[in-house]
PLY file of the C-alpha trace (Angstrom):
ply
format ascii 1.0
element vertex 178
property float x
property float y
property float z
element edge 177
property int vertex1
property int vertex2
end_header
-5.54 -18.91 -197.44
-8.54 -19.32 -195.17
-9.04 -21.73 -192.27
-10.76 -25.09 -192.61
-13.63 -23.85 -190.43
-14.19 -20.96 -192.85
-14.31 -23.36 -195.80
-16.89 -25.41 -193.92
-18.95 -22.28 -193.21
-19.20 -21.47 -196.93
-20.61 -24.94 -197.52
-23.03 -24.69 -194.57
-24.59 -21.51 -196.00
-24.72 -22.92 -199.54
-26.34 -26.13 -198.32
-28.85 -24.29 -196.10
-29.87 -22.15 -199.08
-30.17 -25.07 -201.47
-27.54 -23.42 -203.65
-26.29 -25.82 -206.30
-22.59 -26.39 -206.97
-22.32 -24.38 -210.23
-23.97 -21.36 -208.59
-21.75 -21.71 -205.52
-18.63 -21.82 -207.69
-19.82 -18.81 -209.70
-20.13 -16.83 -206.46
-16.60 -17.81 -205.48
-15.24 -16.88 -208.93
-17.06 -13.54 -209.04
-16.29 -12.39 -205.51
-13.16 -14.20 -204.41
-11.46 -14.93 -207.73
-11.27 -18.67 -207.03
-13.39 -21.63 -208.03
-12.92 -23.55 -204.78
-12.76 -22.58 -201.13
-9.71 -24.83 -200.85
-7.79 -22.72 -203.37
-4.70 -21.23 -201.64
-5.46 -17.92 -203.40
-8.69 -17.50 -201.38
-8.31 -14.40 -199.20
-10.13 -13.28 -196.08
-11.76 -10.45 -198.03
-12.90 -12.86 -200.73
-14.28 -15.18 -198.06
-16.25 -12.37 -196.39
-17.65 -11.13 -199.69
-18.68 -14.65 -200.72
-20.33 -15.16 -197.31
-22.35 -11.93 -197.69
-23.52 -13.07 -201.11
-24.41 -16.59 -199.95
-26.26 -15.10 -196.97
-28.28 -12.87 -199.31
-29.13 -15.83 -201.53
-30.03 -18.01 -198.53
-32.41 -15.52 -196.93
-33.95 -14.50 -200.24
-34.90 -18.16 -200.63
-36.09 -18.36 -197.02
-38.40 -15.36 -197.54
-39.67 -16.83 -200.81
-40.54 -20.04 -198.93
-38.15 -22.15 -200.97
-36.07 -23.29 -197.99
-36.73 -23.34 -194.22
-35.07 -20.74 -192.01
-31.85 -22.13 -190.54
-31.87 -19.70 -187.60
-32.23 -21.72 -184.42
-31.58 -24.94 -186.31
-27.96 -24.43 -187.31
-25.38 -23.40 -184.76
-23.43 -21.68 -187.54
-26.24 -19.42 -188.79
-27.35 -17.17 -185.94
-28.49 -14.02 -187.75
-30.06 -13.09 -191.06
-27.77 -10.11 -191.59
-24.44 -11.03 -189.96
-22.25 -11.06 -193.09
-24.11 -8.26 -194.88
-23.69 -6.00 -191.86
-20.04 -6.94 -191.68
-19.61 -5.88 -195.32
-22.46 -3.49 -196.07
-20.77 -2.21 -199.22
-21.28 -5.63 -200.78
-24.55 -6.40 -199.06
-27.98 -4.86 -199.06
-29.12 -1.37 -198.14
-28.52 -0.51 -194.49
-30.99 1.17 -192.13
-29.28 4.56 -192.32
-29.57 4.60 -196.09
-33.21 3.55 -195.89
-33.96 6.28 -193.37
-32.27 8.90 -195.57
-34.23 7.73 -198.62
-37.46 8.02 -196.61
-36.54 11.50 -195.37
-35.58 12.76 -198.83
-38.69 11.24 -200.41
-40.97 12.79 -197.77
-39.36 16.18 -198.36
-39.59 15.85 -202.16
-43.21 14.70 -201.87
-44.16 18.21 -200.69
-42.99 19.69 -204.01
-44.51 17.16 -206.42
-47.69 17.90 -208.37
-50.68 15.91 -207.11
-50.64 13.49 -210.09
-46.99 12.52 -209.39
-47.20 12.37 -205.59
-47.38 8.60 -205.16
-45.11 5.62 -204.60
-44.96 5.00 -208.37
-42.87 8.14 -208.76
-40.32 6.84 -206.25
-40.34 3.44 -207.98
-39.63 5.17 -211.31
-36.74 7.08 -209.72
-35.31 3.81 -208.41
-35.53 2.23 -211.88
-33.86 5.25 -213.45
-31.06 5.31 -210.83
-30.39 1.55 -210.75
-31.58 0.25 -214.10
-33.81 -2.39 -212.51
-37.23 -2.78 -210.90
-36.58 -3.41 -207.21
-38.16 -2.64 -203.85
-36.23 -0.18 -201.65
-35.29 -2.91 -199.14
-33.78 -5.05 -201.89
-31.38 -2.38 -203.14
-27.69 -3.09 -202.80
-25.61 -0.69 -200.73
-24.21 0.86 -203.92
-27.64 1.14 -205.57
-29.02 2.83 -202.46
-26.27 5.44 -202.78
-27.34 6.10 -206.38
-31.00 6.47 -205.33
-30.00 8.88 -202.54
-28.02 10.99 -205.03
-30.97 10.99 -207.46
-33.36 12.07 -204.70
-30.99 14.85 -203.62
-30.71 16.09 -207.21
-34.48 16.00 -207.73
-35.12 17.72 -204.39
-32.59 20.42 -205.24
-34.31 20.99 -208.58
-37.75 21.15 -206.91
-36.61 23.64 -204.26
-34.95 25.87 -206.85
-38.10 25.69 -208.97
-40.10 26.90 -206.00
-37.93 30.05 -205.94
-36.08 29.30 -202.71
-32.61 30.73 -202.14
-29.53 28.54 -202.66
-28.90 28.28 -198.90
-32.32 26.72 -198.35
-31.59 24.20 -201.10
-28.34 23.15 -199.44
-29.94 22.95 -195.97
-32.81 20.81 -197.27
-30.48 18.37 -198.99
-27.97 17.97 -196.13
-30.52 18.07 -193.32
-33.78 16.52 -194.55
-36.89 17.12 -192.48
-37.62 14.30 -190.07
0 1
1 2
2 3
3 4
4 5
5 6
6 7
7 8
8 9
9 10
10 11
11 12
12 13
13 14
14 15
15 16
16 17
17 18
18 19
19 20
20 21
21 22
22 23
23 24
24 25
25 26
26 27
27 28
28 29
29 30
30 31
31 32
32 33
33 34
34 35
35 36
36 37
37 38
38 39
39 40
40 41
41 42
42 43
43 44
44 45
45 46
46 47
47 48
48 49
49 50
50 51
51 52
52 53
53 54
54 55
55 56
56 57
57 58
58 59
59 60
60 61
61 62
62 63
63 64
64 65
65 66
66 67
67 68
68 69
69 70
70 71
71 72
72 73
73 74
74 75
75 76
76 77
77 78
78 79
79 80
80 81
81 82
82 83
83 84
84 85
85 86
86 87
87 88
88 89
89 90
90 91
91 92
92 93
93 94
94 95
95 96
96 97
97 98
98 99
99 100
100 101
101 102
102 103
103 104
104 105
105 106
106 107
107 108
108 109
109 110
110 111
111 112
112 113
113 114
114 115
115 116
116 117
117 118
118 119
119 120
120 121
121 122
122 123
123 124
124 125
125 126
126 127
127 128
128 129
129 130
130 131
131 132
132 133
133 134
134 135
135 136
136 137
137 138
138 139
139 140
140 141
141 142
142 143
143 144
144 145
145 146
146 147
147 148
148 149
149 150
150 151
151 152
152 153
153 154
154 155
155 156
156 157
157 158
158 159
159 160
160 161
161 162
162 163
163 164
164 165
165 166
166 167
167 168
168 169
169 170
170 171
171 172
172 173
173 174
174 175
175 176
176 177
């Protein structure tokens, strides 16, 4: 069971994001296994996962211009990424993953034929790895891991195709050029 202040915090984020009651309850069901924050079965882990999801929804709507930013206006919402950083595995891509994707892509770019060496190729790899059209910054933590694995596989294939020894393939994948 969570504290009353935690129940209130769920509602503050939902209200700030203009999230309607059915959507709010769906988030609770999907991530915490309850339909109400007052449910005694609500756990701390479920609370934190629901908060990360509500935070994502809130700031997606802020960036779309659908709701005003609550930062500086609400004493309970101080940062755009507080809950997602607390639980990155359920939140969005983190900066380390983004940096690794950039490093792997830049290394792979050297091996691509001229007609494939553009951002469309990376976008196609993201679609193939995740099954959806999404910008790199909007990948989930898990999806970013899939894209990283796909880039490593493609880079390994490209290096082998260039006739480089196996040791160079392993070095390139585990220590991408900066």
